[in-house]
C-alpha positions as CSV (number, residue, x, y, z in Angstrom):
1,M,109.5,129.1,110.0
2,R,110.7,126.8,107.4
3,L,111.2,128.1,104.0
4,P,109.7,126.4,100.8
5,P,112.4,124.8,98.6
6,R,111.9,127.2,96.0
7,T,112.5,130.3,98.1
8,A,114.9,129.3,100.0
9,D,117.0,128.2,96.5
10,A,116.5,131.5,95.7
11,L,117.9,133.0,98.9
12,I,121.0,130.9,98.4
13,A,121.6,132.3,95.2
14,G,121.3,135.9,96.0
15,L,123.6,135.4,98.8
16,V,125.9,133.8,96.8
17,L,125.5,136.4,94.3
18,L,126.4,139.0,96.4
19,L,129.2,137.2,98.4
20,V,130.9,136.9,94.9
21,T,129.8,140.7,93.8
22,V,131.4,141.8,96.9
23,W,134.6,139.9,96.8
24,T,135.4,140.5,93.4
25,L,135.5,144.4,94.1
26,I,137.2,144.3,97.1
27,S,140.1,141.9,95.5
28,G,139.8,143.2,91.9
29,G,139.7,147.2,93.3
30,G,142.7,148.0,91.1
31,T,142.6,146.0,88.1
32,H,141.7,147.7,85.0
33,E,139.4,145.8,82.0
34,S,137.7,147.2,79.1
35,A,134.0,148.0,79.5
36,P,132.7,144.9,76.9
37,R,134.7,142.5,79.4
38,A,133.6,144.0,82.3
39,A,129.9,143.8,81.4
40,L,130.8,140.3,80.1
41,G,132.4,138.9,83.3
42,W,129.8,140.3,85.4
43,A,126.7,138.8,82.9
44,L,128.7,135.6,83.4
45,V,128.5,136.3,87.5
46,L,124.7,136.8,87.3
47,V,124.0,133.8,85.4
48,G,126.0,131.2,87.2
49,C,124.9,132.7,90.3
50,G,121.3,133.0,89.5
51,A,121.3,129.2,87.8
52,L,121.6,128.4,92.1
53,A,118.0,129.4,92.2
54,L,117.3,125.9,90.1
55,R,119.8,123.7,92.0
56,R,117.1,120.8,93.7
57,T,114.8,121.2,90.5
58,R,117.7,121.3,87.7
59,P,120.9,119.7,89.5
60,V,122.3,118.3,86.5
61,A,122.0,121.6,83.9
62,V,122.7,124.2,87.1
63,A,125.7,122.4,87.5
64,V,126.6,122.5,83.9
65,V,125.8,126.5,83.6
66,T,128.4,127.1,86.4
67,L,131.0,125.2,85.1
68,L,130.5,127.1,81.5
69,A,130.4,129.9,83.2
70,C,133.4,129.2,85.4
71,V,135.1,128.1,82.0
72,T,134.2,130.9,80.2
73,Y,134.8,133.7,83.1
74,Y,138.4,132.9,84.0
75,P,140.2,132.9,80.9
76,L,137.9,136.3,79.7
77,S,137.9,138.4,82.9
78,A,140.3,140.4,84.6
79,Q,138.5,140.2,88.1
80,D,139.2,136.5,88.9
81,G,136.0,136.7,91.2
82,P,135.3,133.6,93.3
83,L,132.3,132.3,90.9
84,M,133.9,128.8,91.5
85,I,131.6,128.9,95.0
86,A,128.5,128.8,92.3
87,F,130.2,125.3,90.3
88,A,131.2,124.2,94.2
89,L,127.6,124.2,95.5
90,A,125.7,123.2,92.3
91,L,127.9,119.9,92.5
92,Y,127.4,119.3,96.0
93,T,123.7,119.5,95.4
94,T,123.9,117.5,92.2
95,A,125.4,114.4,94.5
96,A,122.8,115.2,97.2
97,E,119.8,115.2,94.8
98,G,121.1,111.3,94.2
99,R,122.8,112.3,91.0
100,F,126.4,110.9,92.0
101,A,127.2,109.4,88.7
102,A,126.5,113.3,87.0
103,A,128.5,114.5,90.1
104,V,131.4,112.3,89.5
105,A,131.3,113.0,85.5
106,L,131.8,116.9,86.3
107,A,134.0,116.8,88.9
108,S,136.2,114.5,86.7
109,V,135.5,116.8,83.6
110,T,136.8,119.6,85.7
111,L,140.0,118.4,86.9
112,L,141.0,117.0,83.6
113,A,140.2,120.5,82.1
114,V,142.3,122.9,84.6
115,G,145.1,119.8,84.8
116,L,145.1,120.0,80.8
117,G,145.1,123.9,80.5
118,E,147.6,124.2,83.2
119,V,150.2,121.4,81.3
120,R,149.8,123.1,77.7
121,Q,150.9,127.0,79.4
122,A,154.2,127.7,78.5
123,P,156.9,127.3,81.3
124,G,156.5,130.4,84.0
125,R,152.8,131.2,83.1
126,R,150.8,128.5,85.1
127,Q,148.7,129.7,87.4
128,I,148.4,126.0,89.2
129,D,151.3,124.1,90.8
130,E,150.7,120.4,90.8
131,T,150.3,120.8,95.0
132,A,147.2,123.0,94.3
133,L,146.1,120.5,91.3
134,V,146.0,117.9,94.0
135,M,144.4,119.9,96.4
136,L,141.4,120.7,93.8
137,A,141.0,117.2,93.3
138,G,140.6,116.5,96.7
139,W,138.2,119.4,97.4
140,L,136.4,118.2,94.2
141,I,136.1,114.6,95.6
142,S,134.9,116.4,99.0
143,L,132.3,117.8,97.3
144,V,130.8,114.7,95.6
145,A,131.2,112.8,98.8
146,V,129.6,115.3,101.2
147,G,127.0,115.7,99.2
148,R,126.2,111.8,98.9
149,A,126.6,111.7,102.4
150,Q,123.7,113.9,102.4
151,R,121.6,111.9,100.2
152,T,122.2,109.1,102.4
153,R,121.2,111.0,105.5
154,I,118.4,112.1,104.0
155,A,117.0,108.8,102.5
156,Y,117.6,107.2,106.4
157,L,115.6,110.2,108.1
158,H,113.0,109.7,105.3
159,E,113.2,105.9,106.1
160,V,112.8,106.2,109.9
161,E,110.1,108.9,109.4
162,Q,107.3,106.3,107.4
163,R,108.6,103.5,109.7
164,A,107.8,105.5,112.6
165,L,104.4,106.9,110.4
166,A,103.7,102.8,109.8
167,A,103.9,102.1,113.5
168,E,101.7,104.7,114.2
169,R,99.4,103.7,111.6
170,E,99.5,100.0,112.9
171,Q,98.8,101.0,116.7
172,E,95.4,103.2,115.7
173,A,94.5,99.8,113.9
174,R,95.2,98.1,116.5
175,A,93.6,100.4,119.2
176,R,90.7,100.2,116.9
177,Q,90.4,96.5,116.2
178,S,90.7,96.0,120.2
179,A,88.0,98.6,120.6
180,T,86.1,96.7,118.3
181,E,86.8,93.3,120.2
182,E,85.4,94.9,123.4
183,R,82.5,96.1,121.8
184,L,81.8,92.8,120.9
185,R,82.4,91.1,124.3
186,I,80.3,93.6,125.7
187,A,77.5,92.8,123.2
188,R,77.6,88.8,123.7
189,E,77.4,89.9,127.9
190,L,74.2,91.9,127.4
191,H,73.1,89.2,125.2
192,D,73.6,86.5,127.7
193,V,72.3,88.8,130.7
194,L,69.3,89.8,128.9
195,G,68.6,86.9,127.1
196,H,68.6,84.4,130.1
197,T,66.7,87.1,132.4
198,V,64.0,88.3,130.1
199,S,63.5,84.4,129.3
200,L,63.2,83.8,132.7
201,I,60.8,86.0,133.7
202,N,58.8,85.5,130.9
203,V,58.5,81.9,132.1
204,Q,57.6,83.2,135.6
205,S,55.2,85.5,134.8
206,G,53.3,82.9,132.3
207,A,53.3,80.2,135.2
208,A,52.3,82.6,137.5
209,L,49.3,83.3,135.2
210,H,48.6,79.8,134.3
211,R,48.4,79.0,138.2
212,L,46.1,81.7,139.0
213,A,43.5,81.1,136.3
214,K,43.1,77.5,138.0
215,R,43.2,78.5,141.6
216,P,40.1,81.0,141.9
217,D,40.6,80.8,145.4
218,P,42.1,84.5,146.7
219,E,44.3,82.8,149.0
220,S,45.9,80.2,146.8
221,A,46.0,82.7,144.4
222,L,47.7,85.8,146.9
223,A,50.6,83.3,147.8
224,T,50.7,82.1,143.7
225,A,51.5,85.6,143.0
226,T,53.3,86.5,145.6
227,E,55.8,83.3,144.7
228,A,56.3,84.3,141.0
229,L,56.9,88.3,142.4
230,T,59.5,87.4,144.4
231,A,61.1,84.7,141.6
232,V,60.7,88.0,139.2
233,R,62.1,90.3,141.8
234,T,65.1,88.0,142.5
235,T,65.6,87.4,138.8
236,S,66.1,91.1,137.6
237,K,68.0,92.2,140.6
238,D,70.4,89.2,139.5
239,A,70.2,90.9,135.8
240,L,70.9,94.7,136.9
241,R,73.5,93.7,139.2
242,E,75.1,92.0,135.8
243,L,74.4,94.9,134.4
244,R,75.8,97.3,135.9
245,A,79.2,95.2,136.2
246,T,79.1,94.9,132.3
247,L,78.4,98.1,131.5
248,G,80.9,99.9,134.1
249,V,83.8,100.0,131.3
250,L,81.7,102.5,129.8
251,R,81.4,104.9,132.4
252,G,85.5,105.4,133.1
253,A,88.2,105.7,130.8
254,D,90.8,104.5,133.5
255,E,89.3,101.4,134.7
256,A,90.2,98.4,133.7
257,A,87.5,96.1,131.3
258,P,85.5,93.9,133.3
259,T,86.1,89.9,132.5
260,A,82.9,88.7,134.9
261,P,80.6,89.9,137.1
262,P,81.8,90.7,140.8
263,S,81.0,87.2,142.1
264,S,81.1,85.6,138.7
265,G,81.7,82.8,136.8
266,L,81.1,79.2,138.5
267,A,80.6,80.6,141.8
268,L,77.1,81.7,141.0
269,L,76.4,78.4,139.5
270,G,73.8,78.0,142.6
271,D,72.3,81.1,142.4
272,L,71.4,80.1,138.4
273,T,70.2,76.9,138.8
274,A,68.2,78.1,141.5
275,R,66.4,80.7,138.8
276,A,65.8,78.2,136.8
277,R,64.1,75.9,139.5
278,A,61.9,78.8,139.6
279,A,60.9,79.2,136.3
280,G,59.8,75.2,136.6
281,L,62.3,73.1,135.7
282,D,64.5,70.4,138.0
283,V,67.8,71.5,137.7
284,R,70.8,68.9,139.2
285,T,73.8,69.3,139.5
286,R,76.8,67.0,140.0
287,V,80.6,67.6,140.6
288,T,83.2,65.0,139.6
289,G,87.1,65.4,140.9
290,T,88.7,68.6,142.5
291,P,87.7,71.9,141.9
292,V,90.5,74.1,141.1
293,P,90.6,78.0,140.7
294,L,89.8,79.1,136.8
295,P,91.5,82.1,135.3
296,P,88.8,85.2,135.1
297,P,87.9,84.4,131.2
298,V,87.7,80.5,131.6
299,D,85.4,81.4,134.4
300,L,83.4,83.6,133.2
301,A,82.9,81.3,129.9
302,A,81.9,78.7,131.7
303,Y,79.4,80.5,133.4
304,R,77.9,81.7,130.2
305,I,78.0,78.4,128.7
306,V,75.6,77.2,131.7
307,Q,73.6,80.1,131.4
308,E,73.0,79.9,127.5
309,S,71.8,76.3,127.7
310,L,69.2,77.0,130.4
311,T,68.2,79.9,128.5
312,N,67.3,77.6,125.6
313,V,66.0,74.9,127.4
314,T,63.8,77.5,129.2
315,R,62.8,78.6,125.7
316,H,63.3,76.4,122.8
317,S,62.0,72.9,124.7
318,A,59.3,71.0,127.2
319,A,62.2,69.7,129.4
320,G,61.1,69.0,133.1
321,T,64.5,67.9,134.1
322,V,68.1,69.3,133.5
323,T,71.6,68.0,134.6
324,V,74.5,70.7,134.6
325,T,77.6,68.1,135.4
326,L,80.7,69.6,135.6
327,D,84.2,66.8,135.6
328,W,87.6,68.5,136.9
329,E,89.7,66.3,135.0
330,A,93.2,66.8,136.4
331,E,95.2,65.1,134.2
332,G,94.4,67.0,131.0
333,G,94.1,70.0,133.0
334,T,90.4,70.9,131.8
335,V,87.2,71.2,133.3
336,R,84.0,69.5,131.0
337,I,81.1,71.0,131.2
338,R,78.0,69.3,130.5
339,I,74.2,69.9,130.5
340,A,71.3,67.4,129.7
341,D,68.0,67.8,129.6
342,D,65.0,65.1,128.3
343,G,63.3,67.7,126.2
344,G,62.5,68.0,122.5
345,A,63.2,70.9,119.8
346,P,66.7,70.4,119.5
347,G,66.6,72.2,116.1
348,A,65.4,75.4,117.5
349,R,68.4,75.3,120.0
350,T,71.1,74.5,117.2
351,T,69.8,77.6,115.2
352,A,69.7,80.3,117.7
353,A,72.4,82.3,116.8
354,P,72.7,82.7,112.5
355,G,75.8,84.1,111.7
356,G,77.4,83.0,115.1
357,G,77.4,86.3,117.1
358,T,74.8,84.9,120.2
359,G,73.6,81.3,121.6
360,L,75.3,78.3,121.2
361,R,77.4,79.1,118.1
362,G,78.8,82.1,120.2
363,M,79.4,79.8,122.6
364,A,81.4,77.9,120.6
365,E,83.2,80.1,119.3
366,R,84.3,81.9,123.1
367,A,85.1,78.2,124.1
368,R,87.9,78.0,121.0
369,A,88.9,81.4,121.7
370,L,89.7,80.0,125.3
371,G,91.6,76.7,123.5
372,G,88.4,74.6,124.4
373,T,85.8,72.6,122.4
374,L,81.7,72.7,122.8
375,A,79.7,70.4,121.2
376,A,75.7,70.4,121.0
377,G,73.3,68.3,119.5
378,P,70.2,65.4,120.4
379,A,71.5,62.6,123.1
380,D,69.1,60.4,124.7
381,G,65.9,62.2,123.6
382,G,66.9,65.1,124.7
383,F,69.7,67.8,124.0
384,L,73.4,67.6,125.3
385,V,75.9,70.5,125.4
386,D,79.1,69.3,126.1
387,A,82.1,71.7,126.5
388,R,85.4,71.3,127.3
389,L,87.6,74.8,128.8
390,P,91.3,74.7,130.1
391,T,91.9,75.3,133.8
392,T,95.0,77.5,132.7
393,L,95.8,80.2,129.7
394,T,98.4,80.9,127.9
395,P,99.2,84.5,127.5
396,Q,98.4,84.8,124.1
397,E,95.0,83.2,125.0
398,G,94.5,85.3,128.2
399,K,94.3,88.7,126.1
400,Q,91.4,87.4,124.2
């Protein structure tokens, strides 16, 4: 396990003190000095090595203390122990902790002090010659350089770690955004399926009750009820199939998210119009141009636009006839979808979705997300929904 910084520094200070003490006792075993000088020397060793316990919290101060301890120790003590190790470690730490200018200043002061002290010595009494002085300079420079390199390495590793954390946070944010978008997509699908189906079942049931009230004859009433129940059964069966496909993504984590029901899109246009006819609408379909295969998101969007439009006609208008036109525009690379009726009450349909989450506003958002357009409004005494969708998608649009 990795030790806390303070504990590690205290341990290193103890190891350096042990090394200096053992080395001093071994190398100076035959040296004799007075008790006061010996006590002062060992006190300086204790102060110089003990200061290393604060080397990372007070790097400059520790370097100054160890330097002063060495400056005092070597002229006074006869033991001549390796106390310089403490100053070397403190100088390295000063550079490694980012105090590069202070480290350079301390190294320069040390070199100048040693050099001036040797120059002022009498001939024959010098302890360090020119070669040793150059080696000392290289030693000090190396300590500062290695400390600066360690500081750069730590900064680089910290930056890499921060980038990795930022990338992880960004990935998590994207995952949350994708989950939110998927939930919104499922909500839109559920609205489209349930809104359309429940509306048709309601209309079919109401129409059956109205016919039964006007036809007291048992045989006619039975035929009317059978027809209504058959339509309700077909409509509910289709709704259950689409609900299973839409909610399938919630059952298995390894399953791909479905973008459409099993036989999705405009392939189900005939079934969609048949259900609307069963609700009492006269639905007519027209196709111009040459149909082309559509990408699944576009195919599903085209289906939902027609489905939502027919649902709104059933709910909010007194229309008797609805015309669904598919115009395949080869030159523009688009398919134009128009749903026109001859009924009134267009205002309810334009405000079917406050906030744009569902209804025609939701269909308009879906069309824009795919690079298409959708407009809806009164036209020729009725109501018109006019949408254009691209027949091909860019990779960016295909992810939406």
